N, C-alpha and C positions, 0 to 999 in steps of 0.2 A: 132636145132644145139646145140651141147654140149658146155659147158663153155670153154673147152680146144680148141675146133675148133674155137670158137669166138675169143679167144685170138690170135690164129694163124692167123686170118684174119685181125688182127690189130685193133680189137674193144675193147670197154670198157664196163663196166656194172655200173649201178647206179640207182637212182630213176628216173622214167620215167613218162611222161604225154603227151597226144596230145597237140600240139601247138594250142592256142585258135583261130588263124586265119584260120586254116584248120581243126579244130575239126569237125568230122562228114563227112569229104570228103573221097573219095576213097583212096586218098594218105594221109593216116593218118601219120603225121610226129611226131617224138618223139624227145624231147630235154632232154638230160641227164646231170645232175650235177655230176661231177666226179672229183676227185683230179688229175687225169691224163688228162691234157687238151692240145688241140692244142694251142701252144703259139700264133699263129696268130689270131685264133678265140677269145681266151681269151682276147687278146689286144683289138679287135674290141668291144667286149662286155663291157670291162672296160671303154673304152673311149666313150661309148654311141652311137655307130653306130646304126642307125635306124634298126628296126626289119625286114623291107621289104627284105633286102638282105638275112637275115637269113631265112625268110619265103620262099623266092624264091629257096634257096638252098635245103630246106627240102621238098618243095612241088613237086619238079621235080622227087622225088624218089617214088618208090612203098613202100609198107609196109616194115618195117625193116630199114628204113633210119634214121640215128641218127646224132646228133650234140653233141659234148662234150664241156663243159665249166666248169671253176672252180666255179664261182658263178655269180649270176645275179647282174647287177649294182644296187647300192643303190637307184637310181631314179626309178627303176622298181616298188618299193613299193608304189609310188605315183599314179600308173595307176591301176584302179580297175580290168581291165582284166588281167594285168600281175600279180596283187596280187593274183587273183584266181588261175592263172597258178602256181605261187610259192607254194601256199598252197597244191595244188594237187600234185606237184612234190615231196613234202616231204612225202606224204602218198603212192605214187604209188609203186608197187613192182619192184624189180630189174629184168632186162632182158638183155641177151647178145646182143651185137651190131654186125651187119654185114655190111660191106662196100664192094660194088662191084666195078669192074674196071671202069664202065661207070658213076660212081658218080662224082660230081664236087669237086674234091680234091683241086682245087684252092681256093674255098671258105672255105672248111673244114680244110685244112691243114693236115699235117701228124699226125695221132693219135698214140702215143707211147703205148706200152704195159703197163698195170698197174703194179705198184710195189706190189709184193705179201705181204700179211700181215706179214709173217715171217721176211721179209726184213725190214719192218717198225719197227717191234719189236726190231730187232737187232740194228737199228739206235737209237731208244730210249734208249736202254741199254748202247750203246756206249756214248751217250751224257748226260745221267743222272745217270750214275753209276749203271745201273740196275733198277732204279726206273721209274715208269710210272705214268701218271696222276698227282694228287696232290702231290704224294710222290717225284716227280721230282724236287720240289722246294728245294733249298739249305738253310741250316740254317746259321745264322750269324757267328757261330763258324767255319763253313766250308768255308765261304767266307773270313773271317778274323781269321785265326787260332790262333792268339795271344789271342783271346777271351777265349780259353780253358786253358790258362796257370794259374796254381795255385801253391802255396807253402804252405805246412801245417806243423805245429808243434803240440806238445801236448797241447799247450795253445791257439793258434790262427791260422788264415788262411789269406794268402794274395791272393786276386783274382781280376781279371779285373772286375770292377763294371758294372752291368747292369743298366737299367733305375731306378729301385727302389733303388738300392744302391747309385746311383748318387744323387737322391733326398734326401736321408738320410744324405749323406755326406755334401751336400750343406747346409742343416739345421744346422749341427754341425759347419760348417764354419761360418755361420751367428751368432751362439751363442758365438763364440770366442774360442781361444785356449790359451790365456795368462791370467795369474792371474792378475786381475786389481790392486792388491796391490803391484805388482812388478813394481815400477816406473822406474827402471833403465834398464829394458830389452826392447830393440828396437823392435817394432812391424813390422818387415820387412816381406815382402811376402815370403812364403815358400810352395813348393809343391801344388800350387793352392790356398792356403789361402791368403787372403789379408784383412787387416783391413778396415771396412766400415759398414754402416748401412744396414739393410735388406730393399729391396731385392738385393741391389747392391752387397753385400757379396756373396749371392748365385749365382748371375749371373757371378761374377768374377771367382768363382771356376769352374762353368760349362764351361765358355769360355776357361779357362786354359786346362781343360781335353779334350775338343773337338779339341782345337788347337794342342795338343800333337798327336792326331790321324791324323789330317789334314796334319801336317808337317812330319809325319813319313816317313822315307826312310832308307834303310840299313846303309847308311853313317852317318845318324844323327837321333837318335830315343830317345824317352823318354816314359817309361812305368809307368803309374800311376795306382797303385793297392789299392784296399780297404782293410783295416785291419778289420777282422771280428772275434768276440769272441762270441761263441754260436749263430752264425747266425746274430748277430747285428753288424753294422759298428761302429767302435770306432775311426778310424782315417785313414790316408793316408800314404802310403810308396811308394816312386818313385825311379826309377833307370834309368839312361840314359847314353848314350855314343856317341862319335863322332869318326868316322873311327875306330870302334872297331877292325876290322880285322887287323889293323896296330898297334894301341896303346895298345890293350888289357887292357884298363882302363875304369872303370865306375865311375860315381858319384852318390851319393844318397842324398835324402832329405825326410823329414817326418814331420807329426804333429799328435797330439792326441787331440781329443775333451776334453775340460776342465774337464768335469765331469767324464772322464775315466782315468785321469792322476793319478800318484802315485800308480799304481797297478803293475808295472813291465812290462807293455806292450811295452814300448819304446825299451828295450833291446831285447825282444823276436822278435819284428818285424825287428829290424836291423840285428839280427843273421839270420833270415830267408832270407832276401834279400841278405846278404853276401853269404849264401849258394847257392843261385841261381847264383850269380856272379861267384864264384870260382868253385863250383862243377858242375854247370849246363852249364855256358857259357865258362868256361876255362879262366877267367880273371887272370891277373897277379897283378892287382893293383886296389884298391878302394879308392876314395877320398870323403871327406866331409868337412864341415866347420861349424862354429858356432860363435856367438858373444862371446867375452870374458866374458860377464856377464851372459851367458846362462849356468849355472852350471849343470842342469839336462842333457842337450844334451851332454855337454863335458864329464860328468860322464859315460854315456853310451858308448861313443867312447873309453875312456881310458880303460874301463872294457873289451872291445872286442879286445884290442891289438893295436889300432891306435896309431900312433906317430905324434908329431907335425911336420908340414911342413912349418913353417914360419907363419908370420902374414901379414895381409893386412889392411891398414887404409882406411876406407870408410866414406863418408858423407851420413847420412841418417836422414831424418826428421829434417834437420837443425842442426844436431849435428855430432861430430866426433866419429866414432865407430871403435873399433879394432876387426877385424875378425881373428880367429885362424883357420888356414888351417890344415887339418888332412889327413893322408894317412895310408892305411893298405895294405901291400904286401902279396903275397901268402905264403911266408915263415913264417910270423907271424900269419897268419890266422889259427885258429884251427878248424878242422871239426870233433871234437870228439863226437859231438852230433849225436845220432842215431834216434832221434825222428823227424828229419826234412826230408820232402820228397817233390820232385818236380813232378808235374803232367802236362801233356800236352805239354812238351817241345819236339816237333817233329822236323823233318828236315825242314818243311815249316817255323816254328817259328824261327829256327836258321838262316835260310837264310834271313829272314826279319831283323835279328839283326847282320848281317854280321859276322856270326860265321861259320867257316869251320870245317869239321869233324876232320881234322888233328890237330887242335889247342885245342881240348877238352881233 
């Protein structure tokens, strides 16, 4: 019988081998492993129903009688006879199946027609974007598109850190970010940095970064980016927002490893993150803050057009500290630089940041 005729008779094809209980008998029975299985029979096999019923079903037929199942139960591997059967089944050639009207369909169940290989390939393309096999696995950037986001300037790059960059930044955090000679500058936590000995300092930074991912939702997000110069991490720049779709306001924070300070990177990285905020996300307002004794941070803010937005008195490390609040609105922001570019800011990323197309 041709393959087409076998399919028309409701049969399947697959690896075949005589059942050990009736091997050599006139009624050679064949058991076929095939992806298109009788649900009823597959259930029996899965739940370990003894093989007598199966043998009885196949023994009553003349040559050409077949049973279809998805796979043999795991416990079959413990039986030497069944183990031999399984090995032979994997090596046997394929042969079409014929079922006649007088066969016991009560035991066999209805055998559906097999899905053609072309249909299977279409299914794989639909579920894996056209990839098959190992190529069907998605990358981290595809699962979490924010991972692709970068901002580049002629001097440095802001990028979402990978494992190697996180380890490098954690070591910078442990080495410290404040000049030990500056006694009047409060060592307050900022952008994942927190004063402490190693390895607590490294752990604190990593926990902060991972928490920002774990807590991310469009209504409240915080993006922590590595600052890279010539491929090496020199610090951290973060930007965050709450209900950005309504407030159109972001806040920023940053730190630079002590051995990379006083090279102009502070202003460059702030200009890059402001470009992302105003040109990329369509923000109307950017906020920041610094202690009144932190002259370098304040100098960067003043040079970029920030204005004072009042002060806040805080208690830190047992002392009274004055915090200067800063704000930069879209009208005062200058985007005259043509060397800043945003990469990877697609619709999926904008949706994760609560940014609508109309507001950009």
